[in-house]
C-alpha positions as CSV (number, residue, x, y, z in Angstrom):
1,M,114.8,98.5,128.4
2,Q,112.4,100.7,130.4
3,I,109.6,102.7,128.7
4,N,108.7,105.8,130.7
5,R,105.4,106.5,129.1
6,H,102.7,104.8,127.2
7,P,100.3,106.1,124.6
8,K,96.9,106.9,126.1
9,N,93.6,106.1,124.4
10,L,95.2,103.5,122.2
11,L,91.9,101.8,121.8
12,N,89.8,103.8,119.3
13,S,87.8,103.1,116.2
14,E,90.9,102.1,114.3
15,V,92.5,99.8,116.9
16,E,90.3,97.0,118.0
17,N,91.7,95.1,120.9
18,I,92.8,93.8,123.9
19,S,95.3,94.9,126.5
20,L,95.5,98.3,128.1
21,E,99.0,97.3,129.4
22,R,102.0,98.3,127.4
23,Y,103.9,95.6,125.5
24,K,106.7,94.2,127.7
25,F,109.9,93.6,125.9
26,N,111.2,90.3,127.2
27,W,114.1,87.9,126.6
28,F,112.4,86.3,123.6
29,D,112.0,89.7,122.0
30,W,115.7,90.4,122.5
31,F,116.5,87.1,120.9
32,C,114.3,88.1,117.9
33,V,116.3,91.4,117.6
34,W,119.6,89.6,117.3
35,Y,118.4,86.6,115.3
36,P,117.5,87.8,111.8
37,P,114.6,85.5,111.1
38,G,112.9,86.7,114.3
39,W,112.2,90.3,113.3
40,L,108.9,89.2,111.6
41,V,107.9,87.5,114.8
42,L,108.6,90.6,116.8
43,F,106.4,92.8,114.6
44,N,103.5,90.3,114.6
45,R,103.6,89.7,118.4
46,H,103.4,93.4,119.0
47,W,100.4,93.9,116.7
48,R,98.5,91.1,118.3
49,H,99.1,92.6,121.7
50,Y,96.9,95.5,120.7
51,H,94.7,94.1,118.0
52,K,92.3,91.2,117.5
53,D,93.6,89.3,114.6
54,P,92.2,85.7,114.3
55,D,93.8,85.4,110.8
56,G,97.3,86.2,112.1
57,W,100.2,84.0,112.9
58,N,100.2,81.9,116.1
59,W,102.9,80.8,118.5
60,F,103.7,77.5,116.9
61,E,104.0,79.2,113.5
62,Y,106.3,81.8,115.0
63,L,108.7,79.1,116.2
64,L,108.8,77.6,112.7
65,F,110.1,80.9,111.3
66,L,113.3,80.4,113.3
67,I,114.4,77.2,111.6
68,P,115.6,76.7,108.0
69,T,112.6,76.3,105.6
70,G,110.3,76.4,108.6
71,F,108.5,79.5,107.2
72,Y,107.1,77.4,104.3
73,I,105.6,74.9,106.8
74,A,104.2,77.7,108.9
75,L,102.7,79.3,105.8
76,F,101.0,76.0,104.8
77,L,99.7,75.4,108.3
78,R,98.2,78.9,108.4
79,W,96.6,78.5,105.0
80,L,95.0,75.3,106.2
81,R,93.9,77.0,109.4
82,L,92.2,79.8,107.5
83,G,90.3,77.4,105.3
84,F,92.5,77.5,102.2
85,R,92.2,81.3,101.8
86,P,94.5,84.3,102.3
87,P,94.1,86.6,105.4
88,K,91.1,88.9,105.2
89,Q,91.8,92.5,104.1
90,R,91.0,95.1,106.8
91,D,89.9,98.7,106.4
92,S,92.5,100.7,108.3
93,A,93.7,104.2,108.8
94,F,96.7,105.9,110.4
95,N,96.7,105.6,114.2
96,P,99.2,107.9,115.9
97,Q,98.8,106.2,119.2
98,Y,99.7,102.8,117.8
99,Q,102.6,104.4,115.9
100,Q,103.9,105.8,119.3
101,A,103.5,102.4,120.9
102,F,105.4,100.6,118.1
103,R,108.1,103.3,118.2
104,E,108.6,103.1,122.0
105,E,108.2,99.4,122.5
106,I,109.7,97.9,119.3
107,L,111.7,100.5,117.4
108,A,113.6,102.0,120.3
109,P,115.9,99.0,121.0
110,I,116.4,98.3,117.3
111,V,117.3,101.9,116.6
112,K,119.5,102.5,119.6
113,F,121.3,99.1,119.9
114,Y,121.2,97.7,116.4
115,F,121.3,100.6,114.0
116,R,122.9,103.0,116.5
117,A,121.3,105.9,114.6
118,E,122.2,109.5,115.1
119,L,120.4,112.7,114.0
120,H,122.7,115.6,113.1
121,L,122.0,119.3,112.5
122,S,118.5,119.2,114.0
123,E,118.7,122.9,114.4
124,N,118.1,123.2,110.7
125,L,114.5,121.9,111.2
126,P,111.8,124.5,110.2
127,T,109.6,125.7,113.0
128,S,106.5,125.1,111.0
129,K,104.9,121.7,110.4
130,N,104.2,122.1,106.7
131,I,107.2,119.9,105.6
132,I,108.3,117.4,103.1
133,F,111.5,115.6,104.1
134,A,113.3,114.5,101.0
135,M,115.9,111.8,101.7
136,N,118.3,109.7,99.7
137,H,117.0,106.1,99.8
138,A,119.1,102.9,99.5
139,G,119.5,99.4,100.9
140,M,117.4,97.2,98.5
141,C,115.5,95.9,101.5
142,F,112.6,96.8,103.9
143,P,112.8,100.7,104.1
144,W,114.6,100.9,107.4
145,D,116.3,104.2,106.5
146,F,112.9,105.8,106.4
147,V,111.6,104.0,109.5
148,V,114.6,105.0,111.6
149,L,114.4,108.7,110.5
150,G,110.7,108.8,111.5
151,Y,111.6,107.4,114.9
152,L,114.4,110.0,115.4
153,L,112.2,112.9,114.4
154,A,109.5,111.8,116.8
155,E,111.9,111.0,119.6
156,K,114.0,114.1,119.4
157,K,111.5,116.7,118.1
158,G,108.1,115.3,118.7
159,L,107.2,115.2,115.0
160,I,104.7,112.7,113.7
161,V,106.1,111.8,110.3
162,Q,104.4,109.7,107.7
163,P,106.5,108.1,104.9
164,L,105.4,107.6,101.3
165,A,106.0,104.0,100.4
166,G,105.7,101.9,97.3
167,V,102.3,100.4,96.6
168,S,103.7,96.9,96.9
169,L,104.4,97.5,100.6
170,F,100.6,97.7,101.1
171,E,99.2,95.3,98.5
172,H,101.8,92.6,97.5
173,P,100.6,89.1,98.3
174,W,103.9,88.5,100.2
175,M,103.3,91.5,102.4
176,I,99.7,90.3,103.2
177,W,101.1,87.0,104.5
178,W,104.2,88.4,106.2
179,L,102.6,91.3,108.1
180,P,99.1,91.9,109.5
181,S,96.5,93.4,107.1
182,G,96.6,97.2,107.4
183,W,99.9,97.2,109.3
184,S,101.6,99.8,107.0
185,R,98.6,102.1,107.0
186,V,98.0,102.0,110.7
187,L,101.7,102.9,111.3
188,G,101.3,105.9,109.0
189,G,102.4,104.7,105.6
190,I,101.0,106.5,102.6
191,K,100.9,105.0,99.1
192,A,103.4,106.7,96.8
193,Q,100.8,107.6,94.2
194,K,99.7,111.1,93.3
195,K,96.2,111.0,94.7
196,D,97.3,109.8,98.1
197,F,100.2,112.2,98.2
198,Q,98.0,115.1,97.4
199,S,95.5,114.1,100.0
200,A,98.1,113.8,102.7
201,V,99.5,117.3,101.8
202,E,96.1,118.8,102.0
203,Q,95.7,117.4,105.5
204,N,98.9,119.1,106.6
205,R,100.7,115.9,107.3
206,I,104.5,115.9,107.8
207,L,105.8,113.7,105.0
208,L,108.9,111.7,104.4
209,Y,109.6,111.2,100.7
210,A,112.3,109.5,98.5
211,P,112.7,111.7,95.4
212,E,114.5,108.9,93.6
213,G,111.5,106.6,93.9
214,L,112.3,102.9,93.5
215,R,115.3,103.9,91.4
216,G,117.0,104.6,94.7
217,P,116.9,101.2,96.5
218,S,117.2,99.3,93.3
219,K,120.4,100.9,92.0
220,G,122.6,98.3,93.6
221,W,125.9,98.3,95.5
222,G,128.0,99.8,92.7
223,K,126.0,103.0,92.7
224,R,125.3,103.2,96.4
225,Y,126.5,106.8,96.8
226,Q,125.1,108.0,93.5
227,L,121.7,109.7,93.5
228,E,119.4,108.6,90.7
229,K,117.1,111.0,88.8
230,F,114.5,112.8,91.0
231,D,110.8,112.6,90.3
232,P,109.6,116.2,90.0
233,S,106.1,115.6,91.4
234,F,107.0,116.4,95.0
235,I,108.4,119.8,93.9
236,Q,105.1,120.6,92.1
237,I,102.9,119.5,95.0
238,G,105.1,121.1,97.6
239,Q,105.0,124.5,95.8
240,K,101.3,124.3,95.2
241,N,100.7,123.8,98.9
242,H,103.4,126.2,100.2
243,M,105.4,123.4,101.9
244,K,109.0,123.5,102.9
245,I,111.2,120.9,101.3
246,V,113.8,119.8,103.8
247,P,116.7,117.8,102.3
248,V,118.0,114.9,104.5
249,I,121.2,113.0,103.9
250,C,121.5,109.5,105.2
251,I,124.9,107.8,105.4
252,G,124.9,104.1,106.2
253,N,121.7,103.0,104.5
254,E,123.7,101.7,101.6
255,N,124.9,98.9,104.0
256,L,121.5,97.7,105.0
257,H,121.7,95.0,102.3
258,P,125.4,95.1,101.1
259,W,126.9,93.7,97.9
260,T,123.7,93.7,95.9
261,I,123.9,93.9,92.1
262,N,121.3,94.9,89.5
263,I,121.1,92.8,86.3
264,S,118.5,94.8,84.5
265,K,117.1,92.2,82.1
266,L,117.0,89.4,84.8
267,Q,115.5,91.8,87.3
268,R,112.7,92.8,84.9
269,R,111.8,89.2,84.2
270,L,111.8,88.3,87.9
271,Q,109.9,91.4,88.7
272,N,107.2,90.5,86.2
273,L,107.1,87.0,87.5
274,L,107.0,87.7,91.2
275,K,105.4,91.2,91.0
276,L,108.2,92.7,93.2
277,P,109.4,96.3,92.8
278,F,113.0,95.0,92.9
279,L,114.7,91.7,93.7
280,P,118.1,92.1,95.3
281,L,120.7,89.7,94.0
282,S,123.5,89.2,96.6
283,P,125.3,86.6,98.6
284,L,122.5,86.8,101.2
285,L,119.9,85.6,98.8
286,P,120.4,81.8,99.6
287,I,119.9,82.6,103.3
288,F,116.7,84.5,102.5
289,I,115.4,81.5,100.6
290,L,115.9,79.4,103.7
291,F,114.4,82.0,106.0
292,P,111.7,84.1,104.1
293,S,110.8,85.7,107.4
294,M,114.0,87.8,106.9
295,G,112.1,89.9,104.4
296,V,111.8,92.7,107.1
297,W,115.4,92.3,108.3
298,A,118.4,94.4,107.4
299,A,122.1,94.1,108.1
300,K,123.6,96.0,111.0
301,S,124.7,99.5,110.0
302,R,125.4,102.7,111.7
303,L,122.9,105.3,110.3
304,H,123.8,109.0,110.3
305,Y,121.1,111.5,109.3
306,F,121.9,115.1,108.4
307,I,119.2,117.7,108.3
308,E,120.4,120.0,105.6
309,S,119.7,123.7,105.8
310,W,116.4,124.9,104.2
311,I,118.3,128.0,103.1
312,E,120.4,125.8,100.8
313,A,117.2,124.6,99.1
314,E,115.9,128.2,98.7
315,A,116.5,128.0,94.9
316,I,113.7,125.4,94.6
317,K,111.2,127.4,96.5
318,S,108.0,128.8,94.8
319,L,108.3,130.2,91.3
320,E,105.9,132.6,89.7
321,T,102.5,131.1,89.0
322,T,103.0,131.1,85.3
323,Q,106.3,129.3,85.7
324,T,104.9,126.6,87.9
325,K,102.8,125.4,85.0
326,S,106.0,124.5,83.1
327,R,106.8,120.9,83.7
328,K,110.3,121.4,82.3
329,K,111.1,124.1,84.9
330,I,109.7,121.9,87.7
331,Y,111.9,119.1,86.5
332,C,115.0,121.3,86.4
333,Q,114.3,122.4,90.0
334,A,114.1,118.7,91.1
335,Q,117.4,117.9,89.4
336,K,119.0,121.0,90.9
337,L,118.0,119.8,94.4
338,R,119.5,116.4,93.4
339,A,122.8,118.0,92.5
340,Q,122.8,119.9,95.9
341,M,122.1,116.7,97.8
342,Q,124.8,114.8,95.8
343,E,127.3,117.4,96.9
344,Q,126.2,117.0,100.5
345,I,126.6,113.2,100.3
346,N,130.1,113.5,98.9
347,M,131.0,115.9,101.6
348,R,129.5,113.8,104.4
349,L,131.3,110.7,103.2
350,K,134.7,112.5,103.7
351,L,133.8,113.1,107.3
352,I,132.2,109.8,108.2
353,K,133.8,106.5,107.4
354,P,131.2,104.4,105.6
């Protein structure tokens, strides 16, 4: 695949390294796209092209990812190489240039040839940049539905979008070993906690938010088309800062990790033990145990995104100042938006075969 442009000034105070040449997508990268355990290799190879990362994975360890249980051997070897310690934590911040490089050089073939993603009704996008995109979230896996929407909005409309992601995506020990330290932040991820959310809003960032929170991806296959209760905080913060809340409907994200089930009591125990936000139980779990590098992979699915009209969300726009102080009314607005989006999901499902 040819890349027609390359981010300029990629090397700045936040990106340390190396090559001024763009990352060249070769036969091994294509192999990694179509071989599920290889996606983690692809992400780390691209990072090391632009960053100095002596604590990162090396080539021999990459190859071990690709064989059953090889990841555990690679993990042990890396631990020995680092002197019996975890990778060092890095101070990092969002770098739009690296986000662009990752989007053009890694995400483009995945989005176009694997997820075959489509953006519909883009004419409904507001002309202003003070936006919170509120999207239904599903899949019980790495948040590919968010990543792909961010790619499409940048590719089609030139928008630089930053997703709010669960804290575990930044801090969980598994993520520290899987992906380079600071990877999520450099690519634009914002911790889904009120302080970080408010800070991003005040900086006029364009945000991508899942109103269901972790209830969305953890609801399981049986409720894949059913929206869970919305957290009202995004309504309150959006109104306070005069932001437009743009509903986005994704059809197809439910198939990113199909056939998952949610056994509440078992999940709570496993979550407490492993410190994971959710643990998908499905027929794919034995394969994941053999290939832990598949933690960033998702099943092939055709993703359709619908930008719903802001006019339809007009009812959740700003209330009177005295009313915005009422948590109950803010909560009711959030659930009203949920009902509107549920109607849109039901309608879209009739038009698109899941």
